[in-house]
C-alpha positions in Angstrom: 14.8 4.7 33.8 14.9 3.9 30.3 14.5 0.4 28.9 17.4 -0.3 27.4 17.9 -1.6 23.7 20.5 -2.3 20.9 17.4 -2.0 18.3 14.6 -0.1 18.9 12.3 -0.4 15.9 9.7 2.4 15.3 6.6 1.2 13.5 4.5 -1.9 13.1 4.2 -2.5 9.5 6.2 -5.0 6.7 9.5 -2.9 7.2 9.3 -2.8 11.1 8.6 -6.9 10.6 10.8 -7.2 7.8 13.5 -5.2 9.9 13.0 -7.2 12.9 13.5 -11.0 11.1 16.5 -9.2 9.5 18.0 -8.0 12.9 17.5 -11.5 15.1 18.7 -13.2 12.0 22.4 -11.0 11.9 22.0 -10.7 16.2 21.3 -13.7 17.9 21.9 -12.0 21.3 20.8 -8.3 20.6 18.2 -7.1 22.6 15.6 -6.0 20.2 12.0 -3.9 20.9 9.4 -2.8 18.4 6.7 -0.3 19.4 3.5 0.2 17.6 0.7 2.1 17.8 -1.8 -0.8 16.7 -3.3 -2.9 19.0 -2.7 -5.7 16.4 0.8 -7.3 15.8 1.8 -6.2 12.7 -0.8 -7.4 9.3 -0.6 -7.4 5.9 -2.5 -3.9 4.9 -3.0 -5.6 1.2 -5.3 -8.0 2.9 -7.8 -5.5 3.8 -9.4 -4.8 1.3 -9.2 -8.4 -0.3 -10.9 -10.4 2.0 -15.2 -10.3 1.7 -15.9 -7.7 3.8 -19.0 -10.1 5.0 -16.8 -12.4 6.6 -14.0 -9.9 7.5 -11.8 -10.7 10.9 -8.2 -9.9 11.5 -6.9 -13.2 12.6 -6.3 -14.0 8.8 -3.8 -10.8 8.2 -1.9 -11.2 11.1 1.5 -12.6 9.6 3.2 -14.1 13.2 1.5 -15.2 16.2 2.3 -13.2 19.0 4.5 -16.4 20.1 6.8 -15.8 17.5 7.7 -12.6 18.9 8.4 -14.6 22.4 10.1 -17.6 20.6 12.3 -14.9 18.5 12.7 -12.9 22.0 11.9 -9.7 20.7 9.7 -7.3 22.8 6.6 -6.4 20.9 4.8 -2.8 22.7 1.2 -2.5 21.1 -1.4 0.8 21.6 2.0 2.4 22.6 1.9 6.1 21.2 5.4 7.4 20.0 5.9 11.1 20.9 9.7 11.9 20.6 13.2 10.8 19.1 16.4 11.7 20.6 19.5 11.2 18.6 21.9 13.3 20.7 20.9 11.0 23.7 19.9 8.0 21.8 16.2 7.9 23.1 12.5 7.6 22.5 9.6 8.9 24.5 6.4 6.9 24.2 3.3 6.4 26.3 5.0 3.1 27.6 7.9 5.2 29.3 11.3 5.8 28.0 14.0 3.7 25.6 17.3 4.1 24.8 19.1 2.5 22.1 22.1 1.7 20.2 20.8 1.6 16.5 16.8 2.7 15.8 14.9 2.1 13.0 12.2 4.4 12.1 9.7 2.6 10.2 6.4 4.8 10.7 5.0 4.1 7.5 2.5 6.3 6.1 -1.3 8.1 6.8 -4.2 8.4 3.9 -3.9 11.9 2.6 -7.8 13.3 2.7 -8.6 16.4 0.4 -10.1 19.4 2.4 -13.6 18.4 0.8 -16.0 19.8 2.8 -18.1 17.6 5.0 -15.1 15.2 4.7 -15.7 14.5 8.3 -19.2 13.3 8.1 -19.9 9.9 9.4 -20.0 7.6 6.9 -16.9 8.9 5.3 -13.9 6.7 5.5 -10.3 5.7 3.9 -8.8 2.2 4.2 -5.1 2.1 6.2 -5.9 0.4 9.3 -7.9 -2.8 10.5 -10.3 -0.3 12.3 -11.1 1.2 9.2 -12.3 -2.4 7.8 -14.5 -2.8 11.1 -15.9 0.4 10.6 -16.5 0.1 7.4 -18.6 -3.4 7.7 -20.6 -2.0 10.3 -21.7 1.3 8.5 -22.1 -1.3 5.4 -24.8 -3.0 6.8 -27.8 -0.9 6.5 -26.1 1.2 3.2 -27.3 0.9 -0.6 -25.2 3.0 -2.0 -21.5 4.3 -2.2 -19.1 6.1 -4.1 -15.1 5.5 -3.8 -13.1 8.4 -4.7 -10.2 7.3 -6.1 -9.5 5.0 -9.4 -6.1 3.7 -7.9 -5.7 -0.5 -7.2 -7.2 0.7 -3.6 -9.8 2.3 -4.5 -10.7 -0.3 -7.1 -10.2 -3.4 -4.8 -12.4 -1.6 -2.2 -14.9 -0.8 -4.8 -15.7 -3.8 -5.6 -15.2 -5.2 -2.3 -18.6 -3.1 -1.1 -20.0 -4.2 -4.3 -19.6 -7.7 -3.6 -21.4 -6.5 0.3 -24.4 -5.6 -2.0 -23.9 -2.3 -2.3 -23.8 0.1 -5.5 -20.7 1.5 -6.1 -19.6 4.5 -7.9 -15.9 5.5 -8.5 -14.9 9.0 -9.1 -11.6 10.0 -10.6 -9.7 13.1 -11.1 -7.4 11.7 -13.5 -8.7 10.9 -17.1 -8.5 7.6 -17.0 -8.3 5.0 -14.3 -5.1 3.9 -12.3 -2.8 6.9 -14.2 0.4 6.6 -11.8 0.7 3.1 -13.1 -1.0 2.6 -16.6 -1.0 4.0 -20.2 -4.2 5.5 -21.1 -5.2 2.8 -23.6 -5.2 -0.1 -21.1 -7.2 2.0 -18.5 -10.0 2.2 -20.7 -9.4 -1.7 -21.7 -9.6 -1.7 -18.4 -12.8 0.4 -17.6 -14.9 -1.7 -20.5 -14.4 -4.7 -18.8 -15.7 -2.8 -15.3 -19.6 -3.1 -15.5 -20.8 -3.7 -12.1 -19.3 -0.4 -11.1 -19.9 3.0 -12.3 -17.1 4.8 -13.2 -16.7 8.3 -13.5 -13.1 10.1 -14.6 -11.9 13.4 -14.9 -14.2 14.8 -12.1 -13.8 17.4 -9.6 -15.3 16.3 -6.4 -16.5 19.5 -4.8 -17.5 18.3 -1.4 -19.2 15.7 0.7 -23.3 16.2 0.8 -25.3 15.6 3.9 -27.2 16.8 7.3 -25.7 14.8 10.3 -24.2 11.6 7.7 -23.0 11.3 4.2 -25.7 11.6 1.8 -23.8 12.4 -1.6 -21.2 13.4 -3.4 -20.9 16.4 -5.3 -19.1 16.8 -8.5 -18.4 19.8 -10.6 -20.8 20.2 -13.6 -23.5 17.1 -12.6 -26.0 15.9 -9.7 -25.0 14.8 -7.0 -23.9 10.8 -6.5 -25.9 9.2 -3.2 -23.8 8.1 -1.2 -24.5 6.1 2.3 -21.2 5.1 2.7 -17.8 6.9 1.3 -14.8 5.6 1.1 -11.4 8.6 0.1 -8.5 6.9 -1.7 -6.3 9.6 -2.7 -2.9 8.6 -1.7 -0.8 8.6 1.5 1.8 11.1 3.0 5.2 9.7 4.7 4.7 9.8 8.6 7.7 12.2 9.3 7.0 14.6 12.3 8.6 12.7 14.8 11.8 12.7 12.7 11.8 15.8 11.2 11.8 17.5 15.0 15.1 15.0 15.5 16.5 16.3 12.8 16.4 13.9 10.3 16.8 15.2 6.6 13.3 15.2 4.8 11.8 16.1 1.3 8.8 14.1 0.5 9.7 11.3 3.1 13.0 10.5 4.7 15.8 10.5 2.5 18.1 6.8 2.8 21.0 5.6 1.3 21.5 2.3 -0.5 21.9 0.9 3.2 18.9 2.7 4.9 21.0 5.0 6.4 19.4 8.4 7.1 21.9 11.9 7.5 21.9 10.8 11.5 24.3 8.1 13.1 23.0 4.9 14.1 19.1 6.0 12.8 17.4 3.9 9.5 14.7 4.4 8.2 12.8 2.1 6.3 9.0 1.4 4.0 6.1 3.8 3.6 7.9 7.0 5.6 11.3 6.6 3.5 12.7 7.4 -0.3 15.6 5.9 -2.2 16.8 7.9 -5.2 13.6 10.1 -4.4 11.4 7.4 -5.2 8.7 5.8 -2.8 5.7 3.5 -4.4 4.4 2.9 -0.7 4.2 -1.2 -1.8 4.2 -3.7 0.5 7.1 -5.2 -1.7 9.4 -2.8 -1.3 8.5 -1.9 2.4 9.4 -5.8 3.1 12.9 -5.6 1.3 13.5 -2.1 2.4 12.8 -3.4 6.3 15.2 -6.5 6.4 18.1 -4.0 4.5 18.2 -1.9 7.4 17.5 -4.7 10.3 20.0 -6.3 8.4 22.5 -3.3 8.7 21.5 -2.1 12.5 22.7 -5.9 13.6 26.4 -5.3 12.0 25.4 -7.4 8.5 25.9 -5.4 5.4 22.8 -5.5 2.7 22.1 -2.7 0.2 18.8 -1.9 -1.4 18.8 -2.7 -5.2 14.9 -2.5 -5.9 12.1 -4.7 -5.0 9.2 -6.1 -7.2 6.9 -3.4 -8.5 4.6 -5.5 -10.2 1.1 -5.1 -9.8 -1.6 -7.8 -9.6 -5.7 -7.7 -8.8 -7.9 -10.2 -8.7 -11.2 -8.5 -8.7 -15.1 -9.7 -9.5 -15.1 -9.3 -13.0 -10.8 -9.2 -14.2 -7.9 -10.5 -13.3 -5.1 -7.8 -13.9 -1.2 -7.9 -14.0 1.4 -5.5 -14.6 5.0 -5.1 -14.3 8.1 -3.0 -16.4 8.0 0.2 -17.8 4.7 0.8 -19.2 5.8 3.5 -21.8 5.8 5.5 -18.8 9.6 7.4 -19.0 9.9 10.8 -20.3 12.2 10.9 -23.6 11.8 7.6 -24.2 10.5 5.7 -27.5 8.9 2.9 -27.5 7.1 0.2 -29.5 3.5 -1.4 -28.7 1.9 -4.3 -29.4 -1.8 -5.3 -28.6 -2.9 -9.2 -28.5 -5.9 -10.4 -28.0 -5.7 -13.9 -26.7 -8.5 -17.0 -26.4 -8.4 -19.9 -24.6 -11.5 -22.7 -24.0 -10.8 -25.4 -21.9 -12.7 -28.0 -20.6 -14.6 -27.1 -17.1 -13.2 -23.4 -17.0 -15.0 -22.4 -14.0 -14.7 -18.5 -15.1 -15.8 -18.3 -18.6 -13.7 -14.7 -18.6 -10.6 -16.2 -17.6 -9.9 -17.6 -21.3 -9.6 -14.3 -22.5 -6.9 -12.3 -22.4 -5.7 -8.5 -23.6 -2.2 -8.3 -23.7 -0.3 -4.7 -24.2 3.3 -5.3 -24.6 6.0 -2.2 -24.4 9.7 -2.5 -26.4 12.5 -0.5 -26.2 14.9 -1.2 -29.3 13.2 -4.5 -29.6 13.3 -5.6 -26.3 10.3 -5.9 -24.0 10.4 -3.5 -21.1 7.1 -3.8 -19.8 3.2 -5.4 -20.2 -0.4 -5.4 -18.9 -2.6 -8.6 -19.1 -6.7 -8.1 -18.6 -8.1 -11.9 -18.1 -6.3 -14.8 -18.6 -2.6 -14.6 -16.3 -1.0 -17.6 -17.7 1.5 -15.5 -19.6 2.9 -14.2 -16.2 6.1 -16.1 -16.0 6.9 -15.8 -19.7 6.7 -12.1 -19.5 8.6 -11.8 -16.2 11.9 -14.0 -18.1 11.4 -11.6 -21.1 11.3 -8.3 -19.1 13.8 -9.5 -16.3 16.3 -11.6 -17.8 14.9 -14.8 -15.6 14.5 -12.6 -12.0 10.5 -12.8 -11.3 
């Protein structure tokens, strides 16, 4: 006997939670259920690498307590495996039994991509995606002296500083010529690297494997001596979780293809978040997942909403710097940009961090209009830059 629902949400991340919130707002009497494979209710994944590792506990990351789901009459099934979606029968098979639905929202997120390095399965090698990952890294890091982070993107750099603050010597290895190549231009990235004195940075590097007998001991890089590593974190991007969707006949490219209403090619099936792509784009950002989830939940509940984009700004607070970037940082092929660089200094009484008053600001213009900015250091210019780039929207 299937459990009957009006809206069945598959997933337990930002997209799923915001879909549930919007669906409940638009359909006060609808039967709504969420199914998540994780043991915790939806929590903030971005916070996993922002909290001090030594003091980490999951409670501060949880977005809504279990009492909230009871109050909103949203049935939440945790630690539940999703096996199959049958759009013809409008059912979903899970480890908690079968569910029937009127509308289904597919929000199963993404999984970390791990290149096929030799040694990738050794104890002491991790990726960061879940609360369990952080708990295991904390346990493993207690007796460690050195760590290597493979991947110099946002998560990689946050993880590197998290481990440095935990007392480890940390090396970041990036295959691209410079750090954060998806988000930053090379000149801005080099300025960032110059300020990172607590980490060892290796760019334009080819990792050939992870060495060790019974556990990770080093990372092997072509042309270099092995880099010591009691602990290794691989941060090489994510891949959309689409296998269940693919078997169900949902159209997929790099991720599930959706329109501006988050509809898939199948009737009554929506998709949103890290598992979906809109106009060929999937950034994997929390803000995009949350916005898409709200659209999917609204439309599934009978409302009308369209996804028009979300905040793609980058904001990092690390042990040595504050970083902000937003807009177009000279990345669009065929476009002509004008660039300006400004070094700002601001000294105020009782300044706690002496580095905070100095800022490196790189602005990008098209036809005289500010279209993007990168700021290192003093972030007091954020609102001003957002107003100029987005016309008052920030």
